[in-house]
C-alpha positions as CSV (number, residue, x, y, z in Angstrom):
1,M,-29.0,28.8,-19.2
2,K,-32.3,27.4,-18.3
3,H,-32.6,23.7,-18.3
4,S,-35.3,22.3,-20.7
5,D,-36.4,19.5,-18.3
6,P,-36.6,20.6,-14.6
7,K,-37.0,17.0,-13.5
8,K,-33.8,16.1,-15.2
9,L,-31.9,19.0,-13.6
10,L,-33.2,17.9,-10.2
11,M,-32.0,14.4,-10.8
12,A,-28.6,15.6,-11.9
13,R,-28.2,17.9,-8.8
14,A,-29.2,14.8,-6.5
15,A,-26.7,12.8,-8.3
16,S,-23.9,15.3,-7.8
17,Q,-24.7,15.7,-4.1
18,D,-24.7,11.8,-3.6
19,H,-21.4,11.2,-4.9
20,F,-20.0,10.2,-1.6
21,R,-22.3,7.3,-1.5
22,T,-20.7,5.8,-4.7
23,P,-18.9,2.6,-3.6
24,R,-15.2,1.9,-4.5
25,I,-14.8,-0.1,-7.8
26,A,-14.4,-3.8,-7.3
27,S,-11.4,-5.3,-9.2
28,P,-12.2,-8.3,-11.5
29,F,-10.3,-10.4,-8.7
30,Q,-12.3,-9.1,-5.9
31,P,-14.3,-12.4,-5.2
32,R,-11.0,-14.2,-4.6
33,I,-9.5,-11.3,-2.5
34,E,-12.6,-11.0,-0.4
35,A,-12.4,-14.7,0.3
36,L,-8.8,-14.5,1.6
37,M,-9.2,-11.3,3.4
38,R,-8.5,-11.5,7.2
39,T,-7.5,-8.2,8.4
40,E,-10.2,-6.1,6.7
41,E,-7.5,-3.5,5.9
42,W,-8.6,-1.6,2.8
43,Y,-7.5,1.4,1.0
44,D,-8.4,3.6,-2.0
45,W,-6.3,2.9,-5.1
46,A,-7.5,5.1,-8.1
47,G,-11.0,4.6,-6.9
48,Y,-10.7,0.8,-6.4
49,K,-11.2,-1.0,-3.1
50,A,-7.7,-2.5,-2.8
51,P,-6.1,-4.5,0.2
52,L,-3.4,-2.9,2.3
53,S,-2.9,-6.3,3.9
54,L,-4.8,-9.6,3.8
55,W,-3.6,-11.7,6.8
56,D,-0.3,-10.4,8.1
57,E,1.8,-7.5,6.6
58,E,5.2,-8.9,7.8
59,L,4.5,-12.4,6.7
60,E,3.2,-11.0,3.3
61,Y,6.5,-9.4,2.8
62,F,8.4,-12.5,3.5
63,A,6.2,-14.3,1.0
64,I,7.7,-11.9,-1.6
65,R,11.2,-12.6,-0.6
66,S,11.1,-16.3,0.2
67,Q,8.4,-17.9,-1.9
68,A,5.8,-16.4,-4.4
69,A,3.3,-13.6,-3.9
70,L,0.3,-12.6,-5.8
71,F,-0.8,-8.8,-5.8
72,D,-3.8,-7.4,-7.8
73,I,-2.5,-4.4,-10.0
74,S,-5.9,-4.1,-11.9
75,P,-6.2,-0.6,-10.4
76,M,-3.1,0.5,-12.2
77,V,-4.1,3.1,-14.8
78,K,-3.7,1.6,-18.4
79,Y,-3.9,3.2,-21.8
80,R,-4.0,1.7,-25.2
81,V,-2.0,3.7,-27.7
82,E,-2.0,2.6,-31.4
83,G,-1.8,3.7,-34.8
84,P,0.7,4.7,-37.5
85,D,2.1,7.5,-35.4
86,A,2.0,5.8,-32.1
87,E,5.8,5.5,-31.8
88,A,6.4,9.1,-32.8
89,F,3.7,10.4,-30.4
90,L,5.1,8.4,-27.4
91,N,8.6,9.6,-28.3
92,R,7.4,13.1,-28.2
93,L,5.8,12.6,-24.9
94,S,8.3,10.7,-22.8
95,L,11.9,11.1,-21.8
96,R,13.3,8.0,-23.2
97,D,13.9,7.2,-26.9
98,V,10.8,5.0,-27.8
99,R,12.4,4.3,-31.1
100,K,14.7,1.9,-29.4
101,L,12.0,-0.1,-27.9
102,R,11.4,-3.3,-29.8
103,P,8.0,-5.1,-30.0
104,G,7.9,-7.7,-27.2
105,R,9.7,-5.3,-24.8
106,V,8.9,-2.9,-21.8
107,L,10.7,0.2,-20.6
108,Y,10.4,2.4,-17.6
109,T,9.9,6.0,-18.4
110,A,8.5,9.3,-17.3
111,W,6.9,12.3,-18.9
112,C,7.0,16.1,-18.1
113,D,5.0,19.2,-18.8
114,D,6.5,22.0,-21.0
115,E,8.3,23.3,-17.8
116,G,10.2,20.1,-17.5
117,R,8.2,19.2,-14.3
118,V,7.5,15.5,-13.9
119,L,3.9,14.5,-14.6
120,D,4.1,10.9,-13.8
121,D,6.3,7.8,-14.2
122,G,5.3,4.4,-15.6
123,T,5.9,1.5,-17.8
124,L,5.6,1.4,-21.5
125,F,4.8,-1.9,-23.2
126,R,5.4,-2.4,-27.0
127,L,3.0,-5.0,-27.8
128,T,3.3,-4.8,-31.6
129,K,5.0,-2.2,-34.1
130,N,2.1,0.3,-33.8
131,R,0.5,-0.8,-30.6
132,F,1.5,0.1,-27.0
133,R,0.2,0.0,-23.5
134,L,1.1,2.8,-21.1
135,C,0.7,2.2,-17.4
136,S,0.8,4.9,-14.7
137,Q,0.0,5.9,-11.2
138,E,-2.3,8.8,-12.2
139,R,-5.0,9.5,-14.8
140,H,-3.9,11.6,-17.9
141,L,-6.4,10.9,-20.5
142,P,-7.3,14.6,-21.4
143,W,-3.7,15.5,-21.5
144,L,-2.7,12.5,-23.6
145,L,-5.6,13.4,-26.0
146,D,-4.6,17.0,-26.3
147,S,-0.9,15.8,-26.8
148,G,-2.1,13.6,-29.7
149,I,-3.4,16.4,-31.7
150,G,-1.6,16.2,-35.1
151,F,-0.7,12.7,-34.8
152,D,-2.4,9.6,-36.5
153,V,-2.8,7.8,-33.2
154,S,-5.9,6.5,-31.1
155,I,-5.7,6.7,-27.2
156,F,-8.1,5.2,-24.9
157,E,-8.2,4.1,-21.3
158,E,-8.5,0.4,-20.7
159,T,-8.1,0.2,-17.0
160,R,-11.4,-1.6,-16.3
161,A,-11.3,-3.7,-19.4
162,I,-7.8,-5.2,-18.5
163,A,-7.3,-7.1,-15.3
164,A,-3.7,-7.5,-14.0
165,L,-1.7,-9.4,-11.5
166,A,1.8,-9.1,-10.2
167,L,3.5,-12.5,-9.4
168,Q,6.7,-11.8,-7.6
169,G,9.2,-13.7,-5.6
170,P,11.8,-16.5,-6.0
171,A,9.3,-19.1,-6.9
172,S,7.4,-17.0,-9.5
173,F,8.8,-18.6,-12.5
174,A,8.2,-22.0,-11.1
175,V,4.6,-21.2,-10.5
176,L,4.1,-20.0,-14.1
177,R,5.7,-23.1,-15.5
178,D,3.6,-25.3,-13.3
179,A,0.6,-23.3,-14.5
180,G,1.2,-24.5,-18.0
181,F,2.7,-21.3,-19.3
182,R,5.3,-23.1,-21.8
183,N,8.4,-21.3,-22.7
184,V,7.9,-18.5,-20.1
185,D,11.5,-19.3,-19.1
186,T,12.7,-17.6,-22.3
187,L,11.4,-14.1,-21.0
188,K,14.4,-12.0,-20.0
189,V,13.9,-8.9,-17.8
190,F,11.7,-6.4,-19.5
191,D,10.5,-9.0,-22.2
192,L,6.9,-9.8,-22.8
193,A,4.9,-12.3,-24.7
194,E,1.3,-13.6,-25.3
195,F,0.2,-17.0,-23.9
196,E,-3.0,-19.0,-24.3
197,H,-5.5,-18.9,-21.6
198,E,-9.0,-20.1,-21.7
199,G,-9.5,-19.5,-25.5
200,G,-8.0,-16.1,-25.2
201,T,-4.6,-14.8,-24.4
202,V,-2.8,-13.3,-21.4
203,T,0.2,-11.0,-21.8
204,I,3.1,-11.9,-19.4
205,S,6.0,-9.4,-18.9
206,R,9.1,-10.1,-16.8
207,T,8.6,-6.8,-14.8
208,G,7.6,-5.9,-11.2
209,F,7.9,-3.4,-8.4
210,T,9.9,-5.5,-5.8
211,G,13.4,-5.8,-7.2
212,D,12.8,-9.6,-7.2
213,L,12.3,-12.2,-9.7
214,G,8.8,-11.5,-10.9
215,Y,6.2,-11.2,-13.6
216,E,3.1,-9.2,-14.5
217,L,0.1,-10.6,-16.2
218,F,-2.6,-8.9,-18.3
219,V,-5.8,-10.5,-19.3
220,D,-9.3,-9.4,-20.4
221,Q,-11.5,-8.9,-17.4
222,A,-13.7,-11.6,-18.4
223,L,-11.0,-14.2,-18.0
224,A,-9.6,-12.8,-14.8
225,L,-10.8,-15.3,-12.3
226,G,-9.8,-18.3,-14.3
227,L,-6.3,-16.8,-14.4
228,W,-6.2,-16.4,-10.7
229,D,-7.5,-19.9,-10.2
230,R,-4.9,-21.3,-12.6
231,L,-2.1,-19.6,-10.8
232,W,-3.5,-20.4,-7.3
233,Q,-3.7,-24.1,-7.9
234,A,-0.3,-24.3,-9.4
235,G,1.3,-22.2,-6.6
236,Q,0.1,-24.2,-3.6
237,Q,3.2,-26.4,-3.9
238,R,5.4,-23.4,-4.0
239,G,3.9,-21.5,-1.1
240,L,2.1,-19.0,-3.1
241,R,0.4,-16.2,-1.1
242,A,-1.9,-13.2,-1.8
243,I,-0.6,-9.9,-0.5
244,G,-1.5,-6.4,-0.1
245,Y,0.2,-3.0,-0.7
246,A,1.9,-2.6,2.7
247,A,4.1,-5.6,2.0
248,L,4.8,-4.6,-1.7
249,N,5.8,-1.2,-0.4
250,R,8.5,-2.7,1.9
251,A,9.9,-4.6,-1.1
252,R,9.8,-1.6,-3.5
253,L,11.7,0.5,-0.9
254,E,14.4,-2.0,-0.5
255,A,14.7,-2.0,-4.4
256,G,15.0,1.9,-4.1
257,L,12.0,2.5,-6.3
258,I,9.9,5.7,-6.1
259,V,6.1,6.2,-5.9
260,A,4.4,9.2,-7.5
261,N,2.6,11.5,-4.9
262,S,4.5,9.8,-2.1
263,D,8.3,10.2,-2.9
264,F,7.5,13.2,-5.3
265,M,4.6,15.4,-6.1
266,T,3.3,15.2,-9.8
267,A,3.0,18.5,-11.6
268,E,-0.8,18.1,-11.9
269,H,-1.4,17.4,-8.2
270,A,1.0,19.8,-6.6
271,I,-0.7,22.9,-5.0
272,R,2.5,24.8,-4.1
273,S,4.8,25.8,-6.9
274,D,8.0,24.7,-5.0
275,R,6.7,21.2,-4.6
276,V,7.1,20.1,-8.1
277,R,10.2,18.3,-9.3
278,M,12.3,17.8,-12.6
279,P,13.5,14.3,-13.5
280,D,17.0,15.1,-12.3
281,E,15.7,16.0,-9.0
282,I,14.0,12.7,-8.3
283,G,16.7,10.3,-9.5
284,L,15.2,9.9,-13.1
285,G,18.0,12.0,-14.9
286,F,19.3,8.7,-16.4
287,M,16.1,8.4,-18.6
288,I,16.7,11.7,-20.4
289,D,17.9,11.1,-23.9
290,M,19.1,14.5,-25.5
291,E,19.9,12.7,-28.7
292,K,16.3,11.9,-29.6
293,P,14.1,14.4,-31.4
294,H,12.2,17.1,-29.3
295,F,10.2,16.0,-26.3
296,N,8.0,17.6,-23.7
297,G,10.1,19.6,-21.3
298,R,13.4,19.3,-23.1
299,R,14.3,23.1,-23.3
300,A,13.3,23.6,-19.6
301,I,15.5,20.6,-18.7
302,Q,18.3,21.9,-20.7
303,R,18.2,25.4,-19.0
304,A,18.0,23.9,-15.6
305,R,21.0,21.7,-16.2
306,A,23.0,24.6,-17.6
307,N,22.0,27.4,-15.1
308,G,21.9,25.6,-11.9
309,G,18.2,25.4,-11.8
310,L,18.1,21.9,-10.1
311,R,17.3,22.6,-6.5
312,H,16.7,19.2,-5.0
313,V,18.0,15.7,-5.2
314,L,16.5,12.4,-4.1
315,V,18.9,10.1,-2.2
316,G,18.9,6.9,-0.4
317,L,19.8,7.1,3.2
318,E,21.1,4.6,5.8
319,I,20.3,5.6,9.3
320,E,21.8,4.5,12.6
321,G,19.5,2.4,14.9
322,N,16.5,0.3,13.9
323,I,13.6,2.7,14.3
324,P,12.2,3.7,10.7
325,A,12.5,7.5,10.1
326,E,9.3,7.7,8.1
327,H,8.5,11.5,7.3
328,A,11.3,12.6,9.5
329,I,13.2,15.9,9.0
330,V,16.8,15.7,7.7
331,Y,19.3,18.2,9.2
332,H,22.8,19.0,8.4
333,Q,25.1,19.1,11.4
334,G,22.0,18.6,13.5
335,K,20.9,22.3,13.0
336,R,20.1,23.3,9.5
337,E,16.9,21.6,8.0
338,V,17.8,20.4,4.5
339,G,15.1,17.9,3.6
340,L,12.6,15.3,4.4
341,V,12.3,11.4,4.4
342,S,9.5,10.3,2.2
343,A,9.7,6.5,2.9
344,A,11.7,4.3,5.4
345,I,11.8,1.0,7.0
346,W,14.1,-1.4,8.9
347,S,15.0,-3.7,6.0
348,P,15.0,-7.5,6.9
349,M,16.9,-8.3,3.8
350,A,19.6,-5.6,4.0
351,K,19.7,-5.7,7.8
352,R,19.8,-1.7,7.6
353,N,17.6,1.1,8.5
354,I,16.9,2.6,5.1
355,A,15.1,5.6,3.7
356,L,14.4,7.7,0.7
357,A,14.8,11.5,1.1
358,S,14.4,14.6,-0.8
359,L,17.2,17.1,0.0
360,E,18.0,20.6,-0.9
361,R,21.1,20.8,-3.1
362,P,24.0,20.9,-2.5
363,Y,23.0,18.6,0.4
364,G,22.8,15.1,-0.8
365,D,24.7,16.2,-3.9
366,T,28.1,17.5,-3.1
367,I,27.6,17.7,0.6
368,T,26.9,14.2,1.8
369,G,28.4,14.1,5.4
370,N,27.1,15.1,8.9
371,L,23.5,14.4,8.0
372,W,20.9,13.6,10.9
373,V,17.4,12.8,11.1
374,E,14.8,13.6,13.7
375,I,12.8,10.6,14.9
376,Y,10.0,10.7,17.4
377,A,9.7,7.3,19.0
378,M,6.8,6.2,21.2
379,R,8.3,5.0,24.6
380,E,5.8,3.9,27.1
381,L,3.1,6.6,26.2
382,R,5.5,9.3,25.7
383,Y,7.3,10.3,22.5
384,Q,11.1,10.6,22.7
385,R,13.0,12.8,20.4
386,L,15.9,10.9,18.9
387,M,18.6,12.4,16.6
388,K,20.3,9.7,14.6
389,R,23.1,9.9,12.1
390,A,22.4,9.3,8.5
391,K,24.6,8.8,5.4
392,V,23.9,8.9,1.7
393,V,24.1,5.5,0.2
394,P,23.5,4.0,-3.3
395,R,20.2,2.6,-4.5
396,P,19.0,-0.1,-4.7
397,F,19.5,-1.0,-1.0
398,I,19.4,-4.7,-2.1
399,K,20.4,-6.2,-5.4
400,L,19.1,-9.9,-5.9
401,D,20.9,-11.9,-8.7
402,R,17.7,-14.0,-9.2
403,R,16.0,-10.9,-10.6
404,T,18.0,-10.9,-13.7
405,A,19.2,-14.6,-14.0
406,N,18.6,-16.3,-17.3
407,P,17.1,-18.7,-17.4
408,P,15.2,-18.0,-14.1
409,A,16.0,-20.3,-11.1
410,D,13.7,-23.1,-10.1
411,F,12.9,-22.4,-6.4
């Protein structure tokens, strides 16, 4: 079809060819993060310019475990779902029974396509009876809108409108209390509540991605810098530090938590058909509630469970030695290739060499012994091939009582 305005057509073509010059999106907290940045290590998180580290990756990790750490989670994709049918819509969408989620509570859930393949996992916040916030790793707005046909529900993305911070570590409660958030000590794990802030409100939930005592804070982007400054000032007596994703990634692995498109491929991103996974294949089978009404992927999941269609299993591994086995191949009896390590570290807290791995059943399921990983370690400008024993172990790799303590301890 001929364009009615040749000048506009040329401008549109130029814009499409100039997309690579578009800068990454700045977080509402960018001025504070830029001021603290020392390493200049950045990465792309959902189109945002996000810090991989700010000053020292290892010390940032220890800030999580020994004091308090502040991590910008504004790039996390956030959807507002509201309306008379919001509960029914989300119950149809996700694996867990949303009817059991009370206002003021949060649950960790996942959702699948009609073939039972995981599209993503994330957290669902029930703000009021008919108003929810869904947070995820990937963007799903077209799919959510299509899924909402027939429901009296409004769905819109609020990623840019809502700024968010994760405050994690043993001193996180004390920082919030010292910042003037009264009665924050009443929040139990997966509770949320609204608190006053600069003439508006901030939603605080007792959630996080570290397996430690921690909170997540959501606020209108116009109030973001004031929230950062409020926490930062209160946190100086508690050793509060800003951190990047590298440190957070270490903590989440110790907690045995998975990351989409890192530990498993989401159904919309997988190019190869054998790379997709069902919930039971990535450790999310506990979410599936077969007693609830029909949900996306239910029939496919039932068939797979009944007919032996589950081909993979995600496991925790403990590996001999102290060299992380990142992306190492896993073997049975040192010969048969049975899987791949997706994430690995030497854990300072567990004092173990730990990893997450996706294995082909029955390995990691009924066959859990005689597993080996192949590690290539750099030794004086030459790679040395190391075959190290591995054993399947429970997750999480560490379990901290302070995460669930009520009331939270004053560190």
